[in-house]
MIDOSE-1310 file (N, C-alpha, C; in nm, 2 decimals, decimal comma, always signed):
residues 305
mtli	-2,07/+10,90/+22,23/-2,00/+10,90/+22,36/-1,87/+10,97/+22,35; -1,84/+11,06/+22,44/-1,72/+11,13/+22,45/-1,63/+11,08/+22,56; -1,51/+11,04/+22,54/-1,42/+11,00/+22,64/-1,31/+11,10/+22,65; -1,30/+11,15/+22,78/-1,19/+11,25/+22,80/-1,08/+11,18/+22,88
vgas	-0,96/+11,19/+22,83/-0,85/+11,12/+22,89/-0,75/+11,22/+22,94; -0,71/+11,20/+23,06/-0,60/+11,29/+23,12/-0,47/+11,21/+23,14; -0,37/+11,28/+23,17/-0,24/+11,21/+23,19/-0,16/+11,28/+23,30; -0,09/+11,20/+23,39/+0,00/+11,26/+23,48/+0,14/+11,21/+23,45
igis	+0,23/+11,30/+23,42/+0,36/+11,26/+23,36/+0,47/+11,30/+23,46; +0,56/+11,20/+23,47/+0,69/+11,23/+23,54/+0,81/+11,23/+23,45; +0,89/+11,33/+23,47/+1,00/+11,35/+23,37/+1,14/+11,34/+23,44; +1,23/+11,27/+23,39/+1,37/+11,27/+23,44/+1,46/+11,29/+23,32
kypd	+1,58/+11,35/+23,35/+1,67/+11,39/+23,24/+1,81/+11,33/+23,26; +1,86/+11,28/+23,15/+2,00/+11,23/+23,15/+2,10/+11,34/+23,11; +2,21/+11,36/+23,18/+2,26/+11,29/+23,30/+2,23/+11,35/+23,43; +2,14/+11,46/+23,43/+2,11/+11,53/+23,55/+2,06/+11,44/+23,67
hgns	+1,97/+11,35/+23,63/+1,90/+11,27/+23,73/+1,94/+11,12/+23,73; +2,05/+11,09/+23,66/+2,10/+10,95/+23,67/+2,18/+10,91/+23,54; +2,26/+10,81/+23,56/+2,35/+10,77/+23,45/+2,31/+10,63/+23,39; +2,20/+10,57/+23,45/+2,16/+10,44/+23,40/+2,01/+10,45/+23,38
ldil	+1,96/+10,35/+23,30/+1,81/+10,35/+23,27/+1,73/+10,33/+23,40; +1,78/+10,24/+23,49/+1,70/+10,21/+23,61/+1,69/+10,33/+23,70; +1,80/+10,40/+23,72/+1,79/+10,52/+23,80/+1,70/+10,63/+23,74; +1,71/+10,65/+23,61/+1,63/+10,75/+23,54/+1,48/+10,71/+23,55
lraa	+1,45/+10,58/+23,53/+1,31/+10,53/+23,55/+1,25/+10,56/+23,69; +1,34/+10,53/+23,79/+1,30/+10,55/+23,92/+1,27/+10,70/+23,95; +1,36/+10,79/+23,90/+1,34/+10,93/+23,91/+1,21/+10,98/+23,85; +1,19/+10,92/+23,72/+1,06/+10,96/+23,65/+0,94/+10,91/+23,73
diam	+0,95/+10,79/+23,79/+0,84/+10,74/+23,86/+0,81/+10,82/+23,99; +0,91/+10,87/+24,05/+0,89/+10,96/+24,17/+0,83/+11,09/+24,13; +0,87/+11,14/+24,01/+0,81/+11,27/+23,96/+0,67/+11,24/+23,92; +0,64/+11,13/+23,87/+0,50/+11,10/+23,83/+0,41/+11,09/+23,95
yesk	+0,46/+11,03/+24,06/+0,38/+11,02/+24,18/+0,34/+11,16/+24,23; +0,44/+11,26/+24,22/+0,41/+11,39/+24,26/+0,31/+11,46/+24,16; +0,32/+11,43/+24,03/+0,22/+11,49/+23,94/+0,08/+11,44/+23,96; +0,07/+11,32/+24,01/-0,07/+11,26/+24,03/-0,14/+11,34/+24,15
kiqn	-0,06/+11,40/+24,23/-0,13/+11,48/+24,34/-0,21/+11,60/+24,28; -0,16/+11,65/+24,17/-0,23/+11,76/+24,11/-0,32/+11,71/+24,00; -0,29/+11,60/+23,93/-0,37/+11,54/+23,83/-0,35/+11,62/+23,70; -0,34/+11,55/+23,59/-0,33/+11,61/+23,45/-0,21/+11,71/+23,45
haqi	-0,10/+11,67/+23,50/+0,01/+11,76/+23,52/+0,14/+11,69/+23,49; +0,24/+11,76/+23,44/+0,37/+11,71/+23,42/+0,47/+11,76/+23,52; +0,55/+11,67/+23,58/+0,64/+11,71/+23,69/+0,78/+11,67/+23,65; +0,88/+11,76/+23,66/+1,02/+11,72/+23,64/+1,08/+11,68/+23,77
fqds	+1,16/+11,57/+23,77/+1,22/+11,52/+23,89/+1,31/+11,63/+23,96; +1,30/+11,63/+24,09/+1,39/+11,72/+24,18/+1,44/+11,63/+24,29; +1,56/+11,66/+24,35/+1,61/+11,59/+24,46/+1,51/+11,59/+24,58; +1,44/+11,71/+24,60/+1,35/+11,72/+24,71/+1,23/+11,62/+24,70
lqde	+1,20/+11,59/+24,57/+1,09/+11,49/+24,55/+1,13/+11,35/+24,60; +1,26/+11,32/+24,59/+1,30/+11,19/+24,63/+1,29/+11,18/+24,78; +1,33/+11,29/+24,85/+1,32/+11,29/+25,00/+1,17/+11,27/+25,04; +1,08/+11,34/+24,97/+0,94/+11,33/+25,01/+0,89/+11,19/+24,98
ylkh	+0,93/+11,13/+24,86/+0,89/+11,00/+24,83/+0,93/+10,89/+24,93; +1,06/+10,90/+24,97/+1,11/+10,81/+25,07/+1,04/+10,82/+25,20; +1,01/+10,94/+25,24/+0,93/+10,97/+25,36/+0,79/+10,90/+25,35; +0,73/+10,92/+25,23/+0,60/+10,86/+25,21/+0,61/+10,70/+25,22
vkie	+0,71/+10,65/+25,16/+0,73/+10,50/+25,17/+0,75/+10,45/+25,31; +0,83/+10,53/+25,39/+0,85/+10,49/+25,53/+0,72/+10,50/+25,61; +0,65/+10,61/+25,59/+0,52/+10,62/+25,66/+0,43/+10,50/+25,63; +0,42/+10,47/+25,50/+0,33/+10,36/+25,45/+0,37/+10,23/+25,52
helr	+0,50/+10,21/+25,52/+0,55/+10,08/+25,58/+0,52/+10,07/+25,73; +0,55/+10,18/+25,80/+0,52/+10,17/+25,94/+0,38/+10,17/+25,98; +0,30/+10,24/+25,89/+0,15/+10,24/+25,92/+0,09/+10,11/+25,91; +0,14/+10,02/+25,83/+0,09/+9,88/+25,82/+0,09/+9,81/+25,95
kaie	+0,18/+9,85/+26,04/+0,20/+9,78/+26,16/+0,14/+9,85/+26,28; +0,08/+9,97/+26,25/+0,04/+10,06/+26,36/-0,07/+10,01/+26,45; -0,17/+9,94/+26,38/-0,29/+9,89/+26,46/-0,24/+9,78/+26,55; -0,17/+9,68/+26,49/-0,12/+9,56/+26,56/-0,03/+9,60/+26,68
hhel	+0,05/+9,71/+26,66/+0,14/+9,75/+26,76/+0,08/+9,85/+26,86; -0,05/+9,88/+26,85/-0,13/+9,97/+26,94/-0,07/+10,11/+26,94; -0,03/+10,15/+26,82/+0,02/+10,29/+26,81/-0,08/+10,39/+26,77; -0,19/+10,35/+26,71/-0,30/+10,44/+26,68/-0,39/+10,46/+26,80
fvvy	-0,44/+10,58/+26,82/-0,54/+10,60/+26,93/-0,63/+10,72/+26,89; -0,73/+10,75/+26,97/-0,83/+10,85/+26,94/-0,83/+10,95/+27,05; -0,84/+11,08/+27,01/-0,86/+11,19/+27,10/-0,99/+11,26/+27,06; -1,04/+11,34/+27,15/-1,18/+11,39/+27,14/-1,17/+11,55/+27,17
qpqi	-1,22/+11,62/+27,07/-1,23/+11,77/+27,09/-1,37/+11,81/+27,11; -1,40/+11,88/+27,23/-1,53/+11,92/+27,26/-1,59/+12,02/+27,16; -1,72/+12,01/+27,15/-1,80/+12,11/+27,07/-1,90/+12,17/+27,16; -1,90/+12,30/+27,16/-1,98/+12,38/+27,26/-2,09/+12,46/+27,18
dhtg	-2,21/+12,46/+27,23/-2,32/+12,54/+27,16/-2,32/+12,68/+27,20; -2,40/+12,76/+27,14/-2,40/+12,91/+27,16/-2,44/+12,95/+27,30; -2,50/+12,86/+27,38/-2,53/+12,89/+27,52/-2,42/+12,86/+27,62; -2,31/+12,80/+27,56/-2,20/+12,76/+27,65/-2,21/+12,61/+27,70
sihg	-2,31/+12,54/+27,66/-2,33/+12,40/+27,70/-2,25/+12,31/+27,61; -2,22/+12,19/+27,66/-2,15/+12,09/+27,58/-2,25/+12,03/+27,48; -2,22/+12,04/+27,35/-2,30/+11,97/+27,25/-2,25/+11,83/+27,22; -2,12/+11,82/+27,21/-2,06/+11,68/+27,18/-1,91/+11,69/+27,16
veal	-1,86/+11,59/+27,09/-1,72/+11,58/+27,07/-1,69/+11,53/+26,92; -1,58/+11,57/+26,87/-1,53/+11,51/+26,74/-1,42/+11,41/+26,77; -1,43/+11,29/+26,72/-1,32/+11,19/+26,74/-1,22/+11,21/+26,63; -1,09/+11,22/+26,68/-0,98/+11,24/+26,59/-0,87/+11,14/+26,60
arwe	-0,82/+11,08/+26,49/-0,72/+10,98/+26,50/-0,58/+11,04/+26,52; -0,50/+10,97/+26,60/-0,36/+11,01/+26,62/-0,27/+10,89/+26,61; -0,15/+10,91/+26,58/-0,05/+10,80/+26,56/+0,08/+10,84/+26,62; +0,13/+10,76/+26,72/+0,26/+10,77/+26,78/+0,34/+10,65/+26,74
satl	+0,42/+10,66/+26,64/+0,50/+10,55/+26,59/+0,63/+10,52/+26,67; +0,66/+10,40/+26,70/+0,78/+10,36/+26,77/+0,90/+10,41/+26,69; +0,89/+10,41/+26,56/+1,00/+10,44/+26,48/+1,01/+10,59/+26,44; +0,89/+10,65/+26,40/+0,88/+10,78/+26,35/+0,84/+10,89/+26,45
givp	+0,80/+10,84/+26,57/+0,75/+10,94/+26,67/+0,60/+10,98/+26,63; +0,57/+11,10/+26,68/+0,43/+11,15/+26,65/+0,42/+11,19/+26,50; +0,33/+11,13/+26,43/+0,31/+11,16/+26,29/+0,17/+11,23/+26,28; +0,17/+11,35/+26,23/+0,05/+11,43/+26,22/-0,05/+11,37/+26,13
pdqf	-0,18/+11,38/+26,15/-0,28/+11,32/+26,07/-0,27/+11,37/+25,92; -0,23/+11,50/+25,90/-0,23/+11,55/+25,76/-0,11/+11,48/+25,68; -0,03/+11,40/+25,75/+0,08/+11,33/+25,69/+0,04/+11,18/+25,67; -0,02/+11,12/+25,77/-0,05/+10,97/+25,76/-0,18/+10,94/+25,70
ipva	-0,28/+11,03/+25,71/-0,41/+11,00/+25,65/-0,41/+11,00/+25,50; -0,34/+11,09/+25,43/-0,33/+11,08/+25,28/-0,25/+10,95/+25,24; -0,15/+10,91/+25,32/-0,08/+10,79/+25,28/-0,17/+10,67/+25,30; -0,25/+10,67/+25,41/-0,34/+10,56/+25,43/-0,44/+10,55/+25,32
easg	-0,49/+10,67/+25,27/-0,59/+10,67/+25,16/-0,52/+10,61/+25,03; -0,40/+10,66/+25,00/-0,34/+10,62/+24,88/-0,29/+10,48/+24,87; -0,26/+10,42/+24,99/-0,21/+10,29/+25,00/-0,32/+10,18/+25,03; -0,44/+10,22/+25,04/-0,55/+10,13/+25,06/-0,57/+10,09/+25,20
qmvk	-0,51/+10,16/+25,30/-0,52/+10,12/+25,44/-0,63/+10,19/+25,51; -0,69/+10,29/+25,45/-0,78/+10,38/+25,52/-0,91/+10,31/+25,57; -0,95/+10,21/+25,49/-1,08/+10,13/+25,53/-1,05/+10,06/+25,66; -0,94/+9,99/+25,67/-0,91/+9,92/+25,80/-0,89/+10,01/+25,91
igyf	-0,82/+10,12/+25,89/-0,79/+10,22/+25,99/-0,92/+10,29/+26,03; -1,01/+10,32/+25,93/-1,13/+10,38/+25,96/-1,22/+10,30/+26,05; -1,23/+10,17/+26,03/-1,31/+10,08/+26,12/-1,25/+10,07/+26,26; -1,11/+10,07/+26,26/-1,05/+10,07/+26,39/-1,09/+10,20/+26,47
ilsr	-1,08/+10,31/+26,41/-1,12/+10,44/+26,47/-1,26/+10,44/+26,52; -1,35/+10,39/+26,43/-1,49/+10,38/+26,47/-1,51/+10,29/+26,59; -1,45/+10,17/+26,59/-1,47/+10,08/+26,70/-1,42/+10,13/+26,83; -1,29/+10,19/+26,82/-1,23/+10,24/+26,94/-1,31/+10,36/+27,00
tlqe	-1,36/+10,45/+26,91/-1,44/+10,56/+26,95/-1,57/+10,52/+27,02; -1,64/+10,43/+26,96/-1,77/+10,38/+27,02/-1,74/+10,32/+27,16; -1,63/+10,24/+27,17/-1,60/+10,17/+27,30/-1,57/+10,28/+27,41; -1,49/+10,38/+27,37/-1,44/+10,47/+27,47/-1,56/+10,57/+27,51
iqtt	-1,64/+10,61/+27,41/-1,75/+10,70/+27,44/-1,85/+10,63/+27,53; -1,88/+10,51/+27,50/-1,98/+10,43/+27,58/-1,94/+10,41/+27,72; -1,81/+10,42/+27,75/-1,76/+10,40/+27,89/-1,72/+10,53/+27,96; -1,77/+10,65/+27,90/-1,74/+10,78/+27,97/-1,84/+10,80/+28,08
lgit	-1,88/+10,92/+28,10/-1,96/+10,96/+28,22/-2,10/+10,91/+28,22; -2,15/+10,86/+28,11/-2,29/+10,82/+28,11/-2,38/+10,94/+28,08; -2,32/+11,06/+28,05/-2,41/+11,17/+28,01/-2,44/+11,17/+27,86; -2,54/+11,24/+27,82/-2,58/+11,24/+27,68/-2,51/+11,35/+27,60
fqts	-2,43/+11,31/+27,50/-2,37/+11,41/+27,41/-2,35/+11,35/+27,27; -2,33/+11,43/+27,17/-2,32/+11,39/+27,03/-2,17/+11,35/+27,00; -2,15/+11,25/+26,93/-2,01/+11,21/+26,89/-2,00/+11,21/+26,74; -1,91/+11,29/+26,69/-1,89/+11,30/+26,54/-1,76/+11,22/+26,51
inis	-1,78/+11,14/+26,40/-1,68/+11,04/+26,35/-1,66/+11,07/+26,20; -1,53/+11,10/+26,17/-1,50/+11,12/+26,03/-1,50/+10,99/+25,95; -1,56/+11,00/+25,83/-1,57/+10,88/+25,74/-1,49/+10,92/+25,62; -1,39/+10,84/+25,58/-1,31/+10,87/+25,46/-1,39/+10,83/+25,33
vrqf	-1,35/+10,89/+25,22/-1,42/+10,85/+25,09/-1,41/+10,71/+25,07; -1,29/+10,65/+25,09/-1,27/+10,51/+25,06/-1,36/+10,42/+25,14; -1,37/+10,45/+25,27/-1,46/+10,38/+25,36/-1,60/+10,39/+25,32; -1,64/+10,51/+25,29/-1,78/+10,54/+25,26/-1,83/+10,46/+25,13
mead	-1,73/+10,44/+25,04/-1,77/+10,38/+24,91/-1,76/+10,22/+24,92; -1,72/+10,17/+25,03/-1,73/+10,02/+25,05/-1,87/+9,97/+25,04; -1,89/+9,86/+24,97/-2,03/+9,81/+24,94/-2,11/+9,79/+25,07; -2,04/+9,74/+25,17/-2,11/+9,70/+25,30/-2,09/+9,80/+25,41
fleq	-2,05/+9,93/+25,37/-2,02/+10,03/+25,47/-2,13/+10,05/+25,58; -2,25/+10,07/+25,53/-2,36/+10,10/+25,62/-2,39/+9,98/+25,71; -2,39/+9,86/+25,66/-2,41/+9,74/+25,74/-2,31/+9,73/+25,85; -2,18/+9,75/+25,81/-2,08/+9,74/+25,91/-2,09/+9,85/+26,02
flna	-2,12/+9,97/+25,97/-2,13/+10,08/+26,06/-2,24/+10,06/+26,16; -2,36/+10,01/+26,12/-2,47/+9,99/+26,21/-2,44/+9,87/+26,30; -2,37/+9,77/+26,25/-2,34/+9,65/+26,34/-2,24/+9,70/+26,45; -2,15/+9,78/+26,42/-2,06/+9,83/+26,52/-2,13/+9,91/+26,63
ihdi	-2,23/+9,99/+26,59/-2,31/+10,07/+26,69/-2,39/+9,97/+26,77; -2,45/+9,87/+26,71/-2,54/+9,78/+26,77/-2,46/+9,69/+26,87; -2,34/+9,65/+26,83/-2,25/+9,57/+26,92/-2,21/+9,64/+27,05; -2,19/+9,77/+27,04/-2,15/+9,85/+27,15/-2,28/+9,88/+27,24
gmnk	-2,39/+9,89/+27,18/-2,52/+9,92/+27,25/-2,54/+10,07/+27,26; -2,49/+10,14/+27,16/-2,50/+10,29/+27,16/-2,62/+10,34/+27,09; -2,68/+10,45/+27,13/-2,79/+10,51/+27,06/-2,75/+10,57/+26,93; -2,81/+10,53/+26,82/-2,77/+10,58/+26,69/-2,80/+10,73/+26,68
dlit	-2,89/+10,79/+26,76/-2,92/+10,93/+26,75/-2,81/+11,02/+26,80; -2,72/+10,95/+26,88/-2,60/+11,03/+26,93/-2,48/+11,02/+26,85; -2,49/+10,97/+26,73/-2,38/+10,95/+26,63/-2,40/+11,05/+26,52; -2,29/+11,12/+26,49/-2,28/+11,20/+26,36/-2,17/+11,16/+26,28
ieit	-2,19/+11,13/+26,15/-2,08/+11,10/+26,06/-2,04/+11,23/+25,99; -1,91/+11,25/+25,98/-1,86/+11,37/+25,91/-1,80/+11,33/+25,77; -1,85/+11,39/+25,67/-1,80/+11,37/+25,53/-1,75/+11,50/+25,48; -1,67/+11,49/+25,37/-1,62/+11,61/+25,31/-1,68/+11,63/+25,17
enlf	-1,67/+11,75/+25,12/-1,72/+11,78/+24,99/-1,66/+11,69/+24,88; -1,53/+11,65/+24,90/-1,46/+11,56/+24,80/-1,54/+11,44/+24,77; -1,63/+11,39/+24,87/-1,70/+11,27/+24,84/-1,79/+11,28/+24,72; -1,83/+11,40/+24,68/-1,93/+11,42/+24,58/-1,87/+11,42/+24,44
iedv	-1,73/+11,40/+24,43/-1,67/+11,38/+24,30/-1,68/+11,23/+24,26; -1,73/+11,15/+24,36/-1,75/+11,01/+24,33/-1,88/+10,99/+24,27; -1,94/+10,87/+24,28/-2,07/+10,83/+24,22/-2,19/+10,89/+24,30; -2,24/+11,01/+24,25/-2,34/+11,08/+24,32/-2,47/+11,00/+24,33
dyil	-2,50/+10,92/+24,22/-2,62/+10,84/+24,22/-2,62/+10,73/+24,32; -2,50/+10,69/+24,36/-2,48/+10,59/+24,47/-2,48/+10,65/+24,60; -2,42/+10,77/+24,61/-2,40/+10,84/+24,74/-2,53/+10,89/+24,80; -2,61/+10,96/+24,72/-2,73/+11,02/+24,77/-2,83/+10,92/+24,83
pllh	-2,86/+10,81/+24,77/-2,95/+10,72/+24,84/-2,89/+10,66/+24,97; -2,76/+10,64/+24,97/-2,69/+10,60/+25,09/-2,70/+10,70/+25,20; -2,68/+10,82/+25,17/-2,69/+10,93/+25,27/-2,83/+10,93/+25,33; -2,94/+10,92/+25,25/-3,07/+10,92/+25,29/-3,10/+10,80/+25,39
kiqq	-3,04/+10,68/+25,35/-3,06/+10,57/+25,44/-2,99/+10,59/+25,58; -2,88/+10,65/+25,57/-2,81/+10,68/+25,70/-2,89/+10,77/+25,79; -2,95/+10,88/+25,73/-3,03/+10,97/+25,80/-3,15/+10,91/+25,85; -3,21/+10,82/+25,77/-3,34/+10,75/+25,82/-3,31/+10,66/+25,94
cgiq	-3,19/+10,61/+25,95/-3,15/+10,53/+26,07/-3,14/+10,61/+26,19; -3,14/+10,75/+26,18/-3,13/+10,83/+26,30/-2,99/+10,89/+26,32; -2,90/+10,85/+26,23/-2,76/+10,90/+26,24/-2,76/+11,04/+26,17; -2,70/+11,14/+26,23/-2,68/+11,27/+26,18/-2,57/+11,28/+26,08
ismd	-2,57/+11,37/+25,99/-2,47/+11,38/+25,88/-2,42/+11,53/+25,89; -2,29/+11,54/+25,89/-2,22/+11,67/+25,90/-2,13/+11,68/+25,78; -2,13/+11,80/+25,71/-2,04/+11,82/+25,60/-1,92/+11,90/+25,65; -1,80/+11,84/+25,66/-1,68/+11,90/+25,71/-1,62/+11,99/+25,61
dfgt	-1,54/+12,09/+25,66/-1,46/+12,18/+25,58/-1,55/+12,25/+25,47; -1,67/+12,29/+25,50/-1,75/+12,34/+25,40/-1,70/+12,47/+25,34; -1,70/+12,49/+25,21/-1,65/+12,60/+25,14/-1,52/+12,59/+25,08; -1,46/+12,47/+25,10/-1,32/+12,45/+25,04/-1,32/+12,35/+24,93
gyss	-1,44/+12,29/+24,90/-1,45/+12,18/+24,81/-1,53/+12,20/+24,68; -1,61/+12,10/+24,65/-1,67/+12,10/+24,51/-1,82/+12,12/+24,51; -1,89/+12,11/+24,63/-2,03/+12,11/+24,62/-2,09/+12,25/+24,58; -2,20/+12,24/+24,51/-2,27/+12,36/+24,47/-2,40/+12,38/+24,55
lnml	-2,46/+12,49/+24,54/-2,58/+12,51/+24,62/-2,69/+12,42/+24,57; -2,69/+12,39/+24,44/-2,79/+12,29/+24,39/-2,77/+12,16/+24,45; -2,64/+12,11/+24,46/-2,61/+11,98/+24,52/-2,65/+11,98/+24,67; -2,62/+12,09/+24,74/-2,65/+12,10/+24,88/-2,80/+12,09/+24,91
rklp	-2,87/+12,14/+24,82/-3,02/+12,14/+24,83/-3,07/+12,00/+24,83; -3,00/+11,91/+24,76/-3,05/+11,77/+24,75/-3,00/+11,68/+24,86; -2,90/+11,73/+24,94/-2,83/+11,64/+25,03/-2,91/+11,64/+25,17; -2,91/+11,52/+25,23/-2,97/+11,52/+25,37/-2,87/+11,55/+25,48
idel	-2,82/+11,68/+25,47/-2,72/+11,72/+25,57/-2,78/+11,79/+25,69; -2,74/+11,75/+25,80/-2,79/+11,81/+25,93/-2,70/+11,93/+25,98; -2,57/+11,93/+25,94/-2,48/+12,03/+25,99/-2,38/+12,07/+25,89; -2,34/+12,20/+25,89/-2,23/+12,25/+25,81/-2,12/+12,29/+25,90
kidk	-2,00/+12,24/+25,87/-1,88/+12,28/+25,95/-1,80/+12,38/+25,87; -1,78/+12,50/+25,93/-1,70/+12,61/+25,86/-1,56/+12,58/+25,88; -1,48/+12,57/+25,77/-1,34/+12,54/+25,78/-1,26/+12,64/+25,86; -1,16/+12,59/+25,93/-1,07/+12,67/+26,01/-1,01/+12,79/+25,94
sfid	-0,98/+12,76/+25,81/-0,91/+12,87/+25,73/-0,99/+13,00/+25,72; -1,12/+12,99/+25,73/-1,21/+13,11/+25,73/-1,21/+13,17/+25,87; -1,20/+13,09/+25,97/-1,21/+13,15/+26,11/-1,08/+13,22/+26,15; -0,97/+13,17/+26,10/-0,84/+13,22/+26,14/-0,83/+13,37/+26,12
tive	-0,89/+13,43/+26,01/-0,87/+13,57/+25,98/-1,00/+13,65/+25,99; -1,10/+13,59/+26,05/-1,24/+13,65/+26,05/-1,24/+13,78/+26,12; -1,15/+13,80/+26,22/-1,16/+13,93/+26,30/-1,12/+14,05/+26,21; -1,01/+14,03/+26,14/-0,95/+14,14/+26,07/-0,98/+14,14/+25,92
dkta	-1,03/+14,03/+25,86/-1,05/+14,02/+25,72/-1,20/+14,03/+25,69; -1,24/+14,14/+25,62/-1,38/+14,16/+25,59/-1,43/+14,05/+25,49; -1,34/+14,01/+25,40/-1,39/+13,91/+25,30/-1,42/+13,78/+25,37; -1,33/+13,74/+25,47/-1,36/+13,62/+25,55/-1,49/+13,63/+25,63
qkmv	-1,51/+13,75/+25,68/-1,64/+13,77/+25,75/-1,76/+13,75/+25,66; -1,75/+13,81/+25,54/-1,86/+13,79/+25,45/-1,88/+13,64/+25,41; -1,77/+13,57/+25,39/-1,78/+13,43/+25,35/-1,85/+13,35/+25,47; -1,81/+13,38/+25,59/-1,87/+13,31/+25,70/-2,01/+13,34/+25,72
qnii	-2,05/+13,47/+25,70/-2,19/+13,51/+25,71/-2,27/+13,43/+25,60; -2,21/+13,42/+25,48/-2,28/+13,36/+25,37/-2,30/+13,21/+25,40; -2,20/+13,14/+25,46/-2,21/+13,00/+25,49/-2,32/+12,98/+25,60; -2,32/+13,06/+25,70/-2,42/+13,05/+25,80/-2,56/+13,07/+25,75
aigk	-2,57/+13,17/+25,66/-2,70/+13,20/+25,59/-2,75/+13,08/+25,51; -2,65/+13,02/+25,44/-2,69/+12,90/+25,36/-2,74/+12,79/+25,45; -2,66/+12,76/+25,56/-2,70/+12,66/+25,65/-2,84/+12,68/+25,70; -2,87/+12,80/+25,74/-3,00/+12,84/+25,80/-3,11/+12,82/+25,69
nfnm	-3,08/+12,86/+25,57/-3,18/+12,85/+25,46/-3,22/+12,70/+25,44; -3,12/+12,61/+25,46/-3,15/+12,47/+25,44/-3,18/+12,39/+25,57; -3,21/+12,47/+25,67/-3,25/+12,41/+25,80/-3,14/+12,32/+25,86; -3,01/+12,37/+25,84/-2,90/+12,30/+25,90/-2,84/+12,38/+26,01
svla	-2,78/+12,31/+26,11/-2,71/+12,38/+26,21/-2,57/+12,41/+26,16; -2,50/+12,51/+26,21/-2,37/+12,55/+26,16/-2,27/+12,55/+26,28; -2,15/+12,48/+26,26/-2,05/+12,48/+26,36/-1,92/+12,54/+26,30; -1,85/+12,62/+26,38/-1,73/+12,68/+26,33/-1,61/+12,61/+26,40
egve	-1,52/+12,56/+26,31/-1,40/+12,49/+26,36/-1,28/+12,59/+26,38; -1,19/+12,56/+26,47/-1,07/+12,63/+26,48/-1,09/+12,76/+26,56; -1,18/+12,77/+26,65/-1,21/+12,89/+26,72/-1,11/+12,90/+26,83; -1,04/+13,02/+26,84/-0,93/+13,03/+26,94/-0,93/+13,16/+27,02
tneq	-1,02/+13,25/+26,99/-1,02/+13,38/+27,06/-1,16/+13,42/+27,10; -1,17/+13,50/+27,20/-1,30/+13,56/+27,24/-1,36/+13,64/+27,13; -1,28/+13,71/+27,06/-1,32/+13,80/+26,95/-1,39/+13,72/+26,84; -1,33/+13,60/+26,81/-1,39/+13,52/+26,71/-1,53/+13,47/+26,76
iall	-1,54/+13,43/+26,88/-1,66/+13,38/+26,94/-1,77/+13,49/+26,93; -1,73/+13,61/+26,96/-1,83/+13,72/+26,96/-1,88/+13,75/+26,82; -1,79/+13,75/+26,72/-1,83/+13,77/+26,58/-1,92/+13,66/+26,53; -1,88/+13,54/+26,56/-1,96/+13,42/+26,51/-2,10/+13,42/+26,58
tsfg	-2,10/+13,45/+26,70/-2,23/+13,46/+26,77/-2,32/+13,56/+26,71; -2,26/+13,68/+26,68/-2,34/+13,78/+26,62/-2,39/+13,75/+26,48; -2,32/+13,66/+26,41/-2,36/+13,61/+26,28/-2,46/+13,50/+26,29; -2,49/+13,44/+26,41/-2,59/+13,34/+26,42/-2,53/+13,20/+26,42
cdkf	-2,40/+13,18/+26,44/-2,34/+13,05/+26,44/-2,39/+12,97/+26,56; -2,42/+12,84/+26,54/-2,49/+12,76/+26,65/-2,39/+12,70/+26,74; -2,27/+12,65/+26,69/-2,18/+12,57/+26,77/-2,04/+12,61/+26,74; -1,95/+12,57/+26,83/-1,81/+12,61/+26,82/-1,72/+12,50/+26,86
qgyy	-1,60/+12,49/+26,80/-1,50/+12,39/+26,83/-1,36/+12,45/+26,81; -1,27/+12,43/+26,91/-1,14/+12,49/+26,89/-1,07/+12,50/+27,02; -0,94/+12,55/+27,01/-0,86/+12,56/+27,13/-0,91/+12,66/+27,23; -1,00/+12,75/+27,19/-1,05/+12,84/+27,29/-1,12/+12,76/+27,40
fakp	-1,18/+12,65/+27,37/-1,25/+12,57/+27,47/-1,16/+12,45/+27,52; -1,10/+12,38/+27,42/-1,02/+12,27/+27,46/-0,95/+12,22/+27,34; -0,82/+12,17/+27,36/-0,75/+12,09/+27,25/-0,81/+11,95/+27,25; -0,78/+11,88/+27,14/-0,83/+11,74/+27,14/-0,77/+11,66/+27,26
lpkd	-0,86/+11,59/+27,33/-0,82/+11,53/+27,46/-0,83/+11,38/+27,46; -0,74/+11,31/+27,53/-0,76/+11,16/+27,55/-0,88/+11,14/+27,63; -0,93/+11,02/+27,64/-1,06/+10,99/+27,70/-1,06/+11,04/+27,85; -0,96/+11,01/+27,92/-0,95/+11,04/+28,07/-0,96/+11,19/+28,09
dlit	-0,88/+11,27/+28,00/-0,88/+11,41/+28,01/-1,02/+11,47/+27,97; -1,09/+11,40/+27,88/-1,22/+11,44/+27,84/-1,32/+11,43/+27,95; -1,31/+11,32/+28,03/-1,39/+11,30/+28,14/-1,37/+11,41/+28,25; -1,24/+11,45/+28,27/-1,21/+11,56/+28,36/-1,27/+11,69/+28,31
ffqk	-1,26/+11,72/+28,18/-1,32/+11,84/+28,12/-1,47/+11,84/+28,14; -1,54/+11,73/+28,12/-1,68/+11,73/+28,15/-1,71/+11,75/+28,29; -1,64/+11,70/+28,38/-1,66/+11,71/+28,52/-1,65/+11,86/+28,57; -1,55/+11,93/+28,51/-1,52/+12,07/+28,54/-1,63/+12,16/+28,48
r	-1,69/+12,11/+28,37/-1,80/+12,19/+28,31/-1,93/+12,17/+28,39
């Protein structure tokens, strides 16, 4: 048996970073926190790291009160198919803190993950989304819900997920769960059977941000994935960047070869739509059609369409 050990190291120096042992240890601890973001890395303390650390601590503290104080809410971004018809929506979490103001998801989601709050927040988002979607227009459309790695790895995840859908009385066929490639650095032998169970229940599975993570073509072949989502970073430069065009074409071809539909995120211009359509992309999501909308604005969007 071979055991590979890694280390994340935080370094502080006397007297640059403190004149007492307690201050130096705190500085080293802050530097170590930063080094863990990269993993197997050594980080020397800097004043800017302390500012970032204190911001992280403040977000974590305020986030623990966010659900009880009704500060978390859900918005919905429409997804449009290649014919111009509404395919569905993606549910997205938002947080307006009484203390911090609007906190972007890319700031509070990693804090929620690191502090163990993501499971509770994830189930709040699931419950709120199902409630709001069930009380919209009564038309049929797909609803995509992001599932965090921590939430997915909970032992009773599927049971709780199905119970939430059953309690609301929603059709499982109209639910898509979105996972990321990062999920597959966890226990693949546990994840694969669970994904198959989810698909057998009639729930669709989408791989978000495809092309930015860890999955290989061999892994993709084994996965019961219904949809690939092309990351916005590829779409941003697709009009002028030939490399980005080739990458997007390859992702679409991969999806088609595995009988998956392909959705492009971050679509903002008519030129992007034209290129993606010519490449055979099935669905689109982005500001070209609509920004993420509160439920009432989503209803208005549907009515206008």
